[in-house]
MDTraj code that builds the backbone (N, CA, C; nanometers):
import mdtraj as md
import numpy as np

residues = "MET ASP PRO LYS LYS THR LEU THR TRP PHE PHE SER LEU PRO SER VAL ARG TYR ALA GLN ILE PHE ILE VAL MET ALA PHE ASP LEU LEU THR LEU SER ASN LEU TYR PRO LYS HIS SER SER TYR ILE ALA ARG PRO PHE LEU LEU TRP GLN ASP ASN GLN".split()
xyz = np.array([
    [-0.3163, -3.0866, -1.6223],
    [-0.4424, -3.0181, -1.6371],
    [-0.3286, -2.8880, -1.6388],
    [-0.3506, -2.8081, -1.7532],
    [-0.2688, -2.7155, -1.7702],
    [-0.1603, -2.5903, -1.7117],
    [-0.0658, -2.5681, -1.6565],
    [-0.0766, -2.4865, -1.5481],
    [-0.1552, -2.3901, -1.5792],
    [-0.1313, -2.3202, -1.7617],
    [-0.1770, -2.1426, -1.8172],
    [-0.2859, -2.1736, -1.7453],
    [-0.3252, -2.2545, -1.7398],
    [-0.5205, -2.2688, -1.7334],
    [-0.5527, -2.2322, -1.6050],
    [-0.4438, -2.3013, -1.5187],
    [-0.5102, -2.3031, -1.3597],
    [-0.4548, -2.2690, -1.3101],
    [-0.3745, -2.1632, -1.3913],
    [-0.3276, -2.0144, -1.2837],
    [-0.4695, -1.8946, -1.3603],
    [-0.4760, -1.8613, -1.4663],
    [-0.5109, -1.8188, -1.5478],
    [-0.6557, -1.8324, -1.4687],
    [-0.7532, -1.9178, -1.4768],
    [-0.8694, -1.9407, -1.3711],
    [-0.9362, -1.9996, -1.2245],
    [-0.7558, -1.9632, -1.1199],
    [-0.7293, -1.9277, -1.0387],
    [-0.7338, -1.7543, -1.0104],
    [-0.7227, -1.7121, -1.0888],
    [-0.6113, -1.5436, -1.1267],
    [-0.7715, -1.4357, -1.1331],
    [-0.9058, -1.5535, -1.2225],
    [-1.0253, -1.4441, -1.2936],
    [-1.1334, -1.5037, -1.2045],
    [-1.0698, -1.5878, -1.0425],
    [-1.1997, -1.5564, -0.9760],
    [-1.2616, -1.4610, -0.9032],
    [-1.3791, -1.4198, -0.8631],
    [-1.4331, -1.3292, -0.7870],
    [-1.3661, -1.3148, -0.6566],
    [-1.3181, -1.3495, -0.5873],
    [-1.2921, -1.3020, -0.4126],
    [-1.1653, -1.3153, -0.4820],
    [-1.0664, -1.3548, -0.5813],
    [-0.8952, -1.2825, -0.6091],
    [-0.9530, -1.2315, -0.6219],
    [-0.9914, -1.1408, -0.7183],
    [-0.9717, -0.9874, -0.7847],
    [-1.0453, -0.9353, -0.6729],
    [-1.0811, -0.9969, -0.5908],
    [-1.1176, -0.8285, -0.4636],
    [-1.0366, -0.8834, -0.3936],
    [-0.9419, -0.9001, -0.4133],
    [-0.8459, -0.9488, -0.3147],
    [-0.6975, -0.8775, -0.3561],
    [-0.7360, -0.8671, -0.5117],
    [-0.5905, -0.8078, -0.5422],
    [-0.6394, -0.6499, -0.5425],
    [-0.7691, -0.6368, -0.5726],
    [-0.7992, -0.4999, -0.6112],
    [-0.7529, -0.3921, -0.4119],
    [-0.8105, -0.4980, -0.3326],
    [-0.7882, -0.4509, -0.1589],
    [-0.6337, -0.4957, -0.1517],
    [-0.5631, -0.5422, -0.1818],
    [-0.4329, -0.5601, -0.1300],
    [-0.3784, -0.4408, -0.2493],
    [-0.3589, -0.4159, -0.3448],
    [-0.3343, -0.2566, -0.4221],
    [-0.3653, -0.1536, -0.3783],
    [-0.5191, -0.1333, -0.3388],
    [-0.5509, -0.0138, -0.2394],
    [-0.5139, 0.0272, -0.0818],
    [-0.4533, -0.0463, -0.0660],
    [-0.4094, -0.0746, 0.1702],
    [-0.3375, -0.0724, 0.0572],
    [-0.1674, -0.0526, -0.0401],
    [-0.0926, -0.0012, -0.0207],
    [-0.0550, 0.0492, -0.1143],
    [-0.1979, 0.1787, -0.1590],
    [-0.2491, 0.2652, -0.2493],
    [-0.2454, 0.3760, -0.0919],
    [-0.3484, 0.3520, -0.0142],
    [-0.2860, 0.4275, 0.0758],
    [-0.2126, 0.4194, 0.2099],
    [-0.1604, 0.2773, 0.2088],
    [-0.0385, 0.3723, 0.2577],
    [0.0979, 0.4103, 0.2017],
    [0.0610, 0.4484, 0.0587],
    [0.2571, 0.4581, 0.0574],
    [0.1814, 0.6848, 0.0556],
    [0.0333, 0.6443, -0.0163],
    [-0.0288, 0.7749, 0.0678],
    [-0.0054, 0.8718, 0.1751],
    [-0.0263, 0.8233, 0.3139],
    [-0.0355, 0.8347, 0.4425],
    [0.1294, 0.8200, 0.5284],
    [0.2301, 0.7669, 0.4191],
    [0.4009, 0.7737, 0.4269],
    [0.3859, 0.9501, 0.3204],
    [0.2987, 1.0165, 0.2732],
    [0.3602, 1.0711, 0.1591],
    [0.3037, 1.2813, 0.2756],
    [0.2316, 1.2260, 0.3258],
    [0.2017, 1.3194, 0.4573],
    [0.2407, 1.3421, 0.5621],
    [0.3635, 1.4135, 0.5513],
    [0.4664, 1.4170, 0.6942],
    [0.3547, 1.4317, 0.8631],
    [0.2690, 1.4327, 0.8853],
    [0.2007, 1.4686, 0.9937],
    [0.1882, 1.3338, 1.0390],
    [0.1217, 1.2101, 0.9747],
    [0.1274, 1.1319, 0.9379],
    [0.2404, 1.0146, 0.9521],
    [0.3655, 1.0784, 0.9476],
    [0.4839, 0.8947, 0.9334],
    [0.5433, 0.9748, 0.9767],
    [0.6789, 0.8547, 1.0289],
    [0.7024, 0.9154, 1.1339],
    [0.8566, 0.9711, 1.0976],
    [0.8598, 0.9158, 0.9194],
    [1.0431, 0.8849, 0.9196],
    [1.0300, 1.0144, 0.7740],
    [0.8858, 0.9938, 0.7857],
    [0.9224, 1.1933, 0.6757],
    [0.8457, 1.2992, 0.8134],
    [0.8586, 1.2672, 0.8943],
    [0.8134, 1.4146, 0.9800],
    [0.9293, 1.4029, 1.0700],
    [1.0580, 1.2745, 1.0641],
    [1.1680, 1.3582, 1.1784],
    [1.2591, 1.4714, 1.0622],
    [1.2175, 1.4838, 0.9321],
    [1.3661, 1.6017, 1.0225],
    [1.2842, 1.7545, 1.0289],
    [1.1430, 1.7366, 0.9911],
    [1.1079, 1.8192, 1.0036],
    [1.1130, 1.8992, 1.1595],
    [1.0557, 1.7715, 1.2404],
    [1.1357, 1.8097, 1.4266],
    [1.2564, 1.8612, 1.4536],
    [1.3456, 1.8387, 1.4153],
    [1.5106, 1.8758, 1.3942],
    [1.4944, 1.9926, 1.3697],
    [1.3469, 2.0637, 1.2950],
    [1.3980, 2.2127, 1.2266],
    [1.3118, 2.2748, 1.3324],
    [1.2226, 2.2447, 1.4459],
    [1.1946, 2.3100, 1.5202],
    [1.2122, 2.4011, 1.6127],
    [1.1586, 2.5240, 1.6441],
    [1.2465, 2.5880, 1.7524],
    [1.1963, 2.5706, 1.8611],
    [1.2702, 2.5924, 1.9722],
    [1.2149, 2.5184, 2.1090],
    [1.2524, 2.6503, 2.2767],
    [1.1486, 2.7308, 2.1449],
    [1.1388, 2.8128, 2.2325],
    [0.8963, 2.8054, 2.2975],
])
top = md.Topology()
chain = top.add_chain()
for i, resn in enumerate(residues, 1):
    res = top.add_residue(resn, chain, resSeq=i)
    for name in ("N", "CA", "C"):
        top.add_atom(name, md.element.get_by_symbol(name[0]), res)
traj = md.Trajectory(xyz[None], top)
């Protein structure tokens, strides 16, 4: 079998398509949650240093 045709067939399977969509959406949500300071310890750390302790 031709490897190109085999790969094309595999990636055109519905379950593989849904898995690809799920993975992309999961990474998008992770990226968006990291851009939101309340949910991201990486981005929220500098803001914690700026808070007054009064």
